PDB file with one MODEL, atoms N, CA, C and O in Angstrom:
MODEL        1
ATOM      1  N   MET A   1       5.698  12.256 -18.852  1.00  0.00           N
ATOM      2  CA  MET A   1       4.826  12.927 -17.904  1.00  0.00           C
ATOM      3  C   MET A   1       3.781  11.956 -17.330  1.00  0.00           C
ATOM      4  O   MET A   1       3.429  12.020 -16.152  1.00  0.00           O
ATOM      5  N   VAL A   2       3.304  11.066 -18.189  1.00  0.00           N
ATOM      6  CA  VAL A   2       2.315  10.087 -17.739  1.00  0.00           C
ATOM      7  C   VAL A   2       2.937   9.148 -16.710  1.00  0.00           C
ATOM      8  O   VAL A   2       2.286   8.780 -15.732  1.00  0.00           O
ATOM      9  N   LEU A   3       4.198   8.757 -16.924  1.00  0.00           N
ATOM     10  CA  LEU A   3       4.878   7.874 -15.969  1.00  0.00           C
ATOM     11  C   LEU A   3       5.023   8.541 -14.612  1.00  0.00           C
ATOM     12  O   LEU A   3       4.882   7.884 -13.580  1.00  0.00           O
ATOM     13  N   LEU A   4       5.300   9.830 -14.602  1.00  0.00           N
ATOM     14  CA  LEU A   4       5.430  10.559 -13.344  1.00  0.00           C
ATOM     15  C   LEU A   4       4.101  10.581 -12.593  1.00  0.00           C
ATOM     16  O   LEU A   4       4.064  10.387 -11.378  1.00  0.00           O
ATOM     17  N   ILE A   5       3.028  10.816 -13.313  1.00  0.00           N
ATOM     18  CA  ILE A   5       1.709  10.848 -12.673  1.00  0.00           C
ATOM     19  C   ILE A   5       1.341   9.470 -12.127  1.00  0.00           C
ATOM     20  O   ILE A   5       0.818   9.359 -11.018  1.00  0.00           O
ATOM     21  N   LEU A   6       1.615   8.416 -12.908  1.00  0.00           N
ATOM     22  CA  LEU A   6       1.328   7.062 -12.422  1.00  0.00           C
ATOM     23  C   LEU A   6       2.187   6.711 -11.215  1.00  0.00           C
ATOM     24  O   LEU A   6       1.716   6.052 -10.288  1.00  0.00           O
ATOM     25  N   PHE A   7       3.445   7.147 -11.220  1.00  0.00           N
ATOM     26  CA  PHE A   7       4.300   6.903 -10.064  1.00  0.00           C
ATOM     27  C   PHE A   7       3.766   7.611  -8.822  1.00  0.00           C
ATOM     28  O   PHE A   7       3.743   7.035  -7.734  1.00  0.00           O
ATOM     29  N   LEU A   8       3.346   8.840  -8.983  1.00  0.00           N
ATOM     30  CA  LEU A   8       2.822   9.587  -7.837  1.00  0.00           C
ATOM     31  C   LEU A   8       1.506   8.993  -7.324  1.00  0.00           C
ATOM     32  O   LEU A   8       1.254   8.996  -6.119  1.00  0.00           O
ATOM     33  N   ILE A   9       0.673   8.489  -8.226  1.00  0.00           N
ATOM     34  CA  ILE A   9      -0.555   7.816  -7.795  1.00  0.00           C
ATOM     35  C   ILE A   9      -0.202   6.556  -7.015  1.00  0.00           C
ATOM     36  O   ILE A   9      -0.800   6.282  -5.974  1.00  0.00           O
ATOM     37  N   GLY A  10       0.767   5.786  -7.513  1.00  0.00           N
ATOM     38  CA  GLY A  10       1.205   4.593  -6.803  1.00  0.00           C
ATOM     39  C   GLY A  10       1.795   4.923  -5.445  1.00  0.00           C
ATOM     40  O   GLY A  10       1.549   4.219  -4.466  1.00  0.00           O
ATOM     41  N   PHE A  11       2.573   5.994  -5.386  1.00  0.00           N
ATOM     42  CA  PHE A  11       3.156   6.412  -4.117  1.00  0.00           C
ATOM     43  C   PHE A  11       2.066   6.807  -3.122  1.00  0.00           C
ATOM     44  O   PHE A  11       2.126   6.443  -1.948  1.00  0.00           O
ATOM     45  N   GLY A  12       1.086   7.541  -3.595  1.00  0.00           N
ATOM     46  CA  GLY A  12      -0.017   7.940  -2.722  1.00  0.00           C
ATOM     47  C   GLY A  12      -0.804   6.746  -2.209  1.00  0.00           C
ATOM     48  O   GLY A  12      -1.185   6.703  -1.039  1.00  0.00           O
ATOM     49  N   LEU A  13      -1.046   5.778  -3.081  1.00  0.00           N
ATOM     50  CA  LEU A  13      -1.760   4.575  -2.653  1.00  0.00           C
ATOM     51  C   LEU A  13      -0.944   3.791  -1.630  1.00  0.00           C
ATOM     52  O   LEU A  13      -1.486   3.293  -0.643  1.00  0.00           O
ATOM     53  N   ALA A  14       0.368   3.682  -1.873  1.00  0.00           N
ATOM     54  CA  ALA A  14       1.221   2.941  -0.942  1.00  0.00           C
ATOM     55  C   ALA A  14       1.264   3.616   0.426  1.00  0.00           C
ATOM     56  O   ALA A  14       1.209   2.942   1.455  1.00  0.00           O
ATOM     57  N   VAL A  15       1.361   4.919   0.440  1.00  0.00           N
ATOM     58  CA  VAL A  15       1.381   5.644   1.714  1.00  0.00           C
ATOM     59  C   VAL A  15       0.042   5.499   2.431  1.00  0.00           C
ATOM     60  O   VAL A  15      -0.003   5.263   3.638  1.00  0.00           O
ATOM     61  N   SER A  16      -1.035   5.638   1.688  1.00  0.00           N
ATOM     62  CA  SER A  16      -2.360   5.519   2.288  1.00  0.00           C
ATOM     63  C   SER A  16      -2.585   4.122   2.857  1.00  0.00           C
ATOM     64  O   SER A  16      -3.100   3.982   3.967  1.00  0.00           O
ATOM     65  N   GLY A  17      -2.209   3.102   2.117  1.00  0.00           N
ATOM     66  CA  GLY A  17      -2.371   1.737   2.605  1.00  0.00           C
ATOM     67  C   GLY A  17      -1.476   1.436   3.786  1.00  0.00           C
ATOM     68  O   GLY A  17      -1.900   0.762   4.725  1.00  0.00           O
ATOM     69  N   GLY A  18      -0.241   1.924   3.758  1.00  0.00           N
ATOM     70  CA  GLY A  18       0.677   1.701   4.876  1.00  0.00           C
ATOM     71  C   GLY A  18       0.206   2.374   6.149  1.00  0.00           C
ATOM     72  O   GLY A  18       0.276   1.788   7.230  1.00  0.00           O
ATOM     73  N   VAL A  19      -0.270   3.593   6.028  1.00  0.00           N
ATOM     74  CA  VAL A  19      -0.775   4.314   7.200  1.00  0.00           C
ATOM     75  C   VAL A  19      -2.011   3.618   7.761  1.00  0.00           C
ATOM     76  O   VAL A  19      -2.188   3.541   8.976  1.00  0.00           O
ATOM     77  N   THR A  20      -2.859   3.114   6.880  1.00  0.00           N
ATOM     78  CA  THR A  20      -4.056   2.406   7.323  1.00  0.00           C
ATOM     79  C   THR A  20      -3.694   1.136   8.086  1.00  0.00           C
ATOM     80  O   THR A  20      -4.267   0.846   9.136  1.00  0.00           O
ATOM     81  N   ILE A  21      -2.734   0.381   7.543  1.00  0.00           N
ATOM     82  CA  ILE A  21      -2.318  -0.864   8.207  1.00  0.00           C
ATOM     83  C   ILE A  21      -1.703  -0.565   9.570  1.00  0.00           C
ATOM     84  O   ILE A  21      -1.964  -1.279  10.538  1.00  0.00           O
ATOM     85  N   ILE A  22      -0.898   0.474   9.650  1.00  0.00           N
ATOM     86  CA  ILE A  22      -0.299   0.848  10.930  1.00  0.00           C
ATOM     87  C   ILE A  22      -1.364   1.357  11.899  1.00  0.00           C
ATOM     88  O   ILE A  22      -1.303   1.071  13.095  1.00  0.00           O
ATOM     89  N   ALA A  23      -2.331   2.104  11.391  1.00  0.00           N
ATOM     90  CA  ALA A  23      -3.390   2.620  12.265  1.00  0.00           C
ATOM     91  C   ALA A  23      -4.226   1.482  12.842  1.00  0.00           C
ATOM     92  O   ALA A  23      -4.648   1.540  13.997  1.00  0.00           O
ATOM     93  N   TYR A  24      -4.465   0.447  12.036  1.00  0.00           N
ATOM     94  CA  TYR A  24      -5.237  -0.686  12.539  1.00  0.00           C
ATOM     95  C   TYR A  24      -4.454  -1.510  13.546  1.00  0.00           C
ATOM     96  O   TYR A  24      -5.038  -2.356  14.224  1.00  0.00           O
ATOM     97  N   MET A  25      -3.155  -1.291  13.664  1.00  0.00           N
ATOM     98  CA  MET A  25      -2.376  -1.992  14.688  1.00  0.00           C
ATOM     99  C   MET A  25      -2.762  -1.545  16.094  1.00  0.00           C
ATOM    100  O   MET A  25      -2.380  -2.186  17.073  1.00  0.00           O
ATOM    101  N   ASN A  26      -3.505  -0.467  16.200  1.00  0.00           N
ATOM    102  CA  ASN A  26      -3.975  -0.027  17.509  1.00  0.00           C
ATOM    103  C   ASN A  26      -4.964  -1.009  18.123  1.00  0.00           C
ATOM    104  O   ASN A  26      -5.268  -0.920  19.313  1.00  0.00           O
ATOM    105  N   PHE A  27      -5.468  -1.943  17.322  1.00  0.00           N
ATOM    106  CA  PHE A  27      -6.354  -2.970  17.860  1.00  0.00           C
ATOM    107  C   PHE A  27      -5.589  -4.023  18.654  1.00  0.00           C
ATOM    108  O   PHE A  27      -6.174  -4.705  19.497  1.00  0.00           O
ATOM    109  N   LEU A  28      -4.298  -4.165  18.400  1.00  0.00           N
ATOM    110  CA  LEU A  28      -3.515  -5.210  19.067  1.00  0.00           C
ATOM    111  C   LEU A  28      -3.423  -5.022  20.582  1.00  0.00           C
ATOM    112  O   LEU A  28      -3.574  -6.008  21.304  1.00  0.00           O
ATOM    113  N   PRO A  29      -3.183  -3.816  21.108  1.00  0.00           N
ATOM    114  CA  PRO A  29      -3.122  -3.679  22.570  1.00  0.00           C
ATOM    115  C   PRO A  29      -4.461  -3.923  23.269  1.00  0.00           C
ATOM    116  O   PRO A  29      -4.498  -4.168  24.475  1.00  0.00           O
ATOM    117  N   VAL A  30      -5.545  -3.857  22.524  1.00  0.00           N
ATOM    118  CA  VAL A  30      -6.865  -4.056  23.119  1.00  0.00           C
ATOM    119  C   VAL A  30      -7.116  -5.530  23.415  1.00  0.00           C
ATOM    120  O   VAL A  30      -7.967  -5.867  24.239  1.00  0.00           O
ATOM    121  N   GLY A  31      -6.367  -6.413  22.737  1.00  0.00           N
ATOM    122  CA  GLY A  31      -6.526  -7.832  22.991  1.00  0.00           C
ATOM    123  C   GLY A  31      -6.801  -8.644  21.743  1.00  0.00           C
ATOM    124  O   GLY A  31      -7.097  -9.835  21.833  1.00  0.00           O
ATOM    125  N   VAL A  32      -6.708  -8.025  20.590  1.00  0.00           N
ATOM    126  CA  VAL A  32      -6.917  -8.750  19.338  1.00  0.00           C
ATOM    127  C   VAL A  32      -5.640  -9.514  19.016  1.00  0.00           C
ATOM    128  O   VAL A  32      -4.545  -8.961  19.113  1.00  0.00           O
ATOM    129  N   SER A  33      -5.773 -10.778  18.634  1.00  0.00           N
ATOM    130  CA  SER A  33      -4.591 -11.578  18.302  1.00  0.00           C
ATOM    131  C   SER A  33      -4.103 -11.215  16.900  1.00  0.00           C
ATOM    132  O   SER A  33      -4.797 -10.556  16.126  1.00  0.00           O
ATOM    133  N   TRP A  34      -2.870 -11.673  16.598  1.00  0.00           N
ATOM    134  CA  TRP A  34      -2.295 -11.384  15.282  1.00  0.00           C
ATOM    135  C   TRP A  34      -3.126 -12.044  14.181  1.00  0.00           C
ATOM    136  O   TRP A  34      -3.308 -11.468  13.108  1.00  0.00           O
ATOM    137  N   ALA A  35      -3.623 -13.242  14.444  1.00  0.00           N
ATOM    138  CA  ALA A  35      -4.435 -13.938  13.439  1.00  0.00           C
ATOM    139  C   ALA A  35      -5.717 -13.150  13.152  1.00  0.00           C
ATOM    140  O   ALA A  35      -6.092 -12.965  11.994  1.00  0.00           O
ATOM    141  N   ASP A  36      -6.383 -12.691  14.209  1.00  0.00           N
ATOM    142  CA  ASP A  36      -7.590 -11.883  14.011  1.00  0.00           C
ATOM    143  C   ASP A  36      -7.275 -10.568  13.309  1.00  0.00           C
ATOM    144  O   ASP A  36      -8.082 -10.067  12.526  1.00  0.00           O
ATOM    145  N   TYR A  37      -6.108 -10.016  13.590  1.00  0.00           N
ATOM    146  CA  TYR A  37      -5.687  -8.767  12.948  1.00  0.00           C
ATOM    147  C   TYR A  37      -5.547  -8.963  11.442  1.00  0.00           C
ATOM    148  O   TYR A  37      -6.025  -8.140  10.662  1.00  0.00           O
ATOM    149  N   PHE A  38      -4.891 -10.053  11.028  1.00  0.00           N
ATOM    150  CA  PHE A  38      -4.697 -10.296   9.599  1.00  0.00           C
ATOM    151  C   PHE A  38      -6.004 -10.671   8.913  1.00  0.00           C
ATOM    152  O   PHE A  38      -6.205 -10.332   7.747  1.00  0.00           O
ATOM    153  N   ILE A  39      -6.885 -11.357   9.606  1.00  0.00           N
ATOM    154  CA  ILE A  39      -8.207 -11.649   9.045  1.00  0.00           C
ATOM    155  C   ILE A  39      -8.989 -10.353   8.860  1.00  0.00           C
ATOM    156  O   ILE A  39      -9.678 -10.174   7.856  1.00  0.00           O
ATOM    157  N   PHE A  40      -8.880  -9.452   9.830  1.00  0.00           N
ATOM    158  CA  PHE A  40      -9.545  -8.155   9.722  1.00  0.00           C
ATOM    159  C   PHE A  40      -8.981  -7.362   8.547  1.00  0.00           C
ATOM    160  O   PHE A  40      -9.735  -6.752   7.788  1.00  0.00           O
ATOM    161  N   LEU A  41      -7.644  -7.370   8.396  1.00  0.00           N
ATOM    162  CA  LEU A  41      -7.029  -6.632   7.285  1.00  0.00           C
ATOM    163  C   LEU A  41      -7.448  -7.191   5.932  1.00  0.00           C
ATOM    164  O   LEU A  41      -7.626  -6.436   4.975  1.00  0.00           O
ATOM    165  N   ALA A  42      -7.605  -8.505   5.847  1.00  0.00           N
ATOM    166  CA  ALA A  42      -7.986  -9.116   4.576  1.00  0.00           C
ATOM    167  C   ALA A  42      -9.389  -8.690   4.151  1.00  0.00           C
ATOM    168  O   ALA A  42      -9.706  -8.710   2.962  1.00  0.00           O
ATOM    169  N   GLY A  43     -10.216  -8.310   5.093  1.00  0.00           N
ATOM    170  CA  GLY A  43     -11.574  -7.894   4.778  1.00  0.00           C
ATOM    171  C   GLY A  43     -11.732  -6.416   4.522  1.00  0.00           C
ATOM    172  O   GLY A  43     -12.812  -5.970   4.135  1.00  0.00           O
ATOM    173  N   ARG A  44     -10.681  -5.646   4.729  1.00  0.00           N
ATOM    174  CA  ARG A  44     -10.765  -4.200   4.536  1.00  0.00           C
ATOM    175  C   ARG A  44     -10.182  -3.822   3.175  1.00  0.00           C
ATOM    176  O   ARG A  44      -9.017  -4.117   2.910  1.00  0.00           O
ATOM    177  N   PRO A  45     -10.959  -3.182   2.313  1.00  0.00           N
ATOM    178  CA  PRO A  45     -10.451  -2.861   0.970  1.00  0.00           C
ATOM    179  C   PRO A  45      -9.304  -1.850   0.979  1.00  0.00           C
ATOM    180  O   PRO A  45      -8.454  -1.887   0.090  1.00  0.00           O
ATOM    181  N   GLU A  46      -9.262  -0.964   1.947  1.00  0.00           N
ATOM    182  CA  GLU A  46      -8.197   0.043   1.948  1.00  0.00           C
ATOM    183  C   GLU A  46      -6.842  -0.528   2.335  1.00  0.00           C
ATOM    184  O   GLU A  46      -5.819   0.124   2.128  1.00  0.00           O
ATOM    185  N   SER A  47      -6.814  -1.731   2.891  1.00  0.00           N
ATOM    186  CA  SER A  47      -5.525  -2.337   3.212  1.00  0.00           C
ATOM    187  C   SER A  47      -4.835  -2.880   1.962  1.00  0.00           C
ATOM    188  O   SER A  47      -3.643  -3.183   2.000  1.00  0.00           O
ATOM    189  N   TYR A  48      -5.561  -3.005   0.870  1.00  0.00           N
ATOM    190  CA  TYR A  48      -4.966  -3.452  -0.387  1.00  0.00           C
ATOM    191  C   TYR A  48      -4.293  -2.317  -1.151  1.00  0.00           C
ATOM    192  O   TYR A  48      -3.676  -2.560  -2.188  1.00  0.00           O
ATOM    193  N   PHE A  49      -4.397  -1.094  -0.666  1.00  0.00           N
ATOM    194  CA  PHE A  49      -3.750   0.037  -1.343  1.00  0.00           C
ATOM    195  C   PHE A  49      -2.227  -0.082  -1.302  1.00  0.00           C
ATOM    196  O   PHE A  49      -1.555   0.325  -2.251  1.00  0.00           O
ATOM    197  N   LEU A  50      -1.677  -0.627  -0.229  1.00  0.00           N
ATOM    198  CA  LEU A  50      -0.218  -0.759  -0.121  1.00  0.00           C
ATOM    199  C   LEU A  50       0.357  -1.650  -1.217  1.00  0.00           C
ATOM    200  O   LEU A  50       1.251  -1.202  -1.935  1.00  0.00           O
ATOM    201  N   PRO A  51      -0.107  -2.888  -1.384  1.00  0.00           N
ATOM    202  CA  PRO A  51       0.485  -3.698  -2.457  1.00  0.00           C
ATOM    203  C   PRO A  51       0.171  -3.169  -3.855  1.00  0.00           C
ATOM    204  O   PRO A  51       0.999  -3.289  -4.758  1.00  0.00           O
ATOM    205  N   ILE A  52      -1.017  -2.581  -4.046  1.00  0.00           N
ATOM    206  CA  ILE A  52      -1.344  -2.020  -5.360  1.00  0.00           C
ATOM    207  C   ILE A  52      -0.423  -0.845  -5.673  1.00  0.00           C
ATOM    208  O   ILE A  52       0.054  -0.713  -6.800  1.00  0.00           O
ATOM    209  N   GLY A  53      -0.172   0.004  -4.686  1.00  0.00           N
ATOM    210  CA  GLY A  53       0.720   1.144  -4.886  1.00  0.00           C
ATOM    211  C   GLY A  53       2.146   0.718  -5.164  1.00  0.00           C
ATOM    212  O   GLY A  53       2.806   1.292  -6.030  1.00  0.00           O
ATOM    213  N   ILE A  54       2.633  -0.284  -4.441  1.00  0.00           N
ATOM    214  CA  ILE A  54       3.996  -0.778  -4.681  1.00  0.00           C
ATOM    215  C   ILE A  54       4.092  -1.399  -6.070  1.00  0.00           C
ATOM    216  O   ILE A  54       5.088  -1.203  -6.766  1.00  0.00           O
ATOM    217  N   LEU A  55       3.080  -2.136  -6.476  1.00  0.00           N
ATOM    218  CA  LEU A  55       3.064  -2.737  -7.805  1.00  0.00           C
ATOM    219  C   LEU A  55       3.055  -1.662  -8.891  1.00  0.00           C
ATOM    220  O   LEU A  55       3.781  -1.778  -9.879  1.00  0.00           O
ATOM    221  N   LEU A  56       2.253  -0.633  -8.721  1.00  0.00           N
ATOM    222  CA  LEU A  56       2.190   0.453  -9.709  1.00  0.00           C
ATOM    223  C   LEU A  56       3.522   1.189  -9.802  1.00  0.00           C
ATOM    224  O   LEU A  56       3.976   1.501 -10.903  1.00  0.00           O
ATOM    225  N   MET A  57       4.153   1.470  -8.669  1.00  0.00           N
ATOM    226  CA  MET A  57       5.452   2.131  -8.695  1.00  0.00           C
ATOM    227  C   MET A  57       6.506   1.242  -9.349  1.00  0.00           C
ATOM    228  O   MET A  57       7.368   1.739 -10.074  1.00  0.00           O
ATOM    229  N   SER A  58       6.448  -0.048  -9.103  1.00  0.00           N
ATOM    230  CA  SER A  58       7.411  -0.971  -9.709  1.00  0.00           C
ATOM    231  C   SER A  58       7.248  -1.018 -11.225  1.00  0.00           C
ATOM    232  O   SER A  58       8.236  -1.007 -11.960  1.00  0.00           O
ATOM    233  N   ILE A  59       6.023  -1.070 -11.686  1.00  0.00           N
ATOM    234  CA  ILE A  59       5.774  -1.081 -13.130  1.00  0.00           C
ATOM    235  C   ILE A  59       6.326   0.182 -13.776  1.00  0.00           C
ATOM    236  O   ILE A  59       6.963   0.116 -14.827  1.00  0.00           O
ATOM    237  N   VAL A  60       6.087   1.322 -13.158  1.00  0.00           N
ATOM    238  CA  VAL A  60       6.576   2.584 -13.718  1.00  0.00           C
ATOM    239  C   VAL A  60       8.095   2.618 -13.714  1.00  0.00           C
ATOM    240  O   VAL A  60       8.701   3.072 -14.685  1.00  0.00           O
ATOM    241  N   LEU A  61       8.723   2.149 -12.647  1.00  0.00           N
ATOM    242  CA  LEU A  61      10.185   2.189 -12.581  1.00  0.00           C
ATOM    243  C   LEU A  61      10.821   1.250 -13.597  1.00  0.00           C
ATOM    244  O   LEU A  61      11.888   1.556 -14.130  1.00  0.00           O
ATOM    245  N   PHE A  62      10.188   0.114 -13.874  1.00  0.00           N
ATOM    246  CA  PHE A  62      10.750  -0.800 -14.870  1.00  0.00           C
ATOM    247  C   PHE A  62      10.525  -0.313 -16.295  1.00  0.00           C
ATOM    248  O   PHE A  62      11.272  -0.689 -17.198  1.00  0.00           O
ATOM    249  N   ARG A  63       9.523   0.507 -16.509  1.00  0.00           N
ATOM    250  CA  ARG A  63       9.260   1.049 -17.839  1.00  0.00           C
ATOM    251  C   ARG A  63      10.013   2.344 -18.109  1.00  0.00           C
ATOM    252  O   ARG A  63      10.067   2.798 -19.252  1.00  0.00           O
ATOM    253  N   TYR A  64      10.588   2.939 -17.088  1.00  0.00           N
ATOM    254  CA  TYR A  64      11.300   4.206 -17.238  1.00  0.00           C
ATOM    255  C   TYR A  64      12.539   3.984 -18.110  1.00  0.00           C
ATOM    256  O   TYR A  64      13.285   3.029 -17.896  1.00  0.00           O
ATOM    257  N   PRO A  65      12.756   4.858 -19.085  1.00  0.00           N
ATOM    258  CA  PRO A  65      13.931   4.662 -19.971  1.00  0.00           C
ATOM    259  C   PRO A  65      15.245   4.836 -19.204  1.00  0.00           C
ATOM    260  O   PRO A  65      15.404   5.774 -18.422  1.00  0.00           O
ATOM    261  N   ASN A  66      16.159   3.936 -19.437  1.00  0.00           N
ATOM    262  CA  ASN A  66      17.430   3.936 -18.720  1.00  0.00           C
ATOM    263  C   ASN A  66      18.476   4.829 -19.358  1.00  0.00           C
ATOM    264  O   ASN A  66      19.570   4.964 -18.810  1.00  0.00           O
ATOM    265  N   ASN A  67      18.184   5.440 -20.488  1.00  0.00           N
ATOM    266  CA  ASN A  67      19.197   6.208 -21.192  1.00  0.00           C
ATOM    267  C   ASN A  67      19.218   7.684 -20.826  1.00  0.00           C
ATOM    268  O   ASN A  67      19.771   8.482 -21.583  1.00  0.00           O
ATOM    269  N   LEU A  68      18.656   8.070 -19.729  1.00  0.00           N
ATOM    270  CA  LEU A  68      18.674   9.497 -19.344  1.00  0.00           C
ATOM    271  C   LEU A  68      19.914   9.851 -18.574  1.00  0.00           C
ATOM    272  O   LEU A  68      20.086  11.004 -18.177  1.00  0.00           O
TER     273      LEU A  68
ENDMDL
END
């Protein structure tokens, strides 16, 4: 049960971070370069939710028992 909850937390973080990164892509048509976009993302804490969520889901999937 704990693994399921951790997986769902990781999934939620990954979705939240992915949506945030995509939402910030709206700055590109305004004239922001790709380099400035990535520098901006590096300074935003919510953009780190995507890799943290993927890492958490990966840990849970590797710890899940294979004998089911």
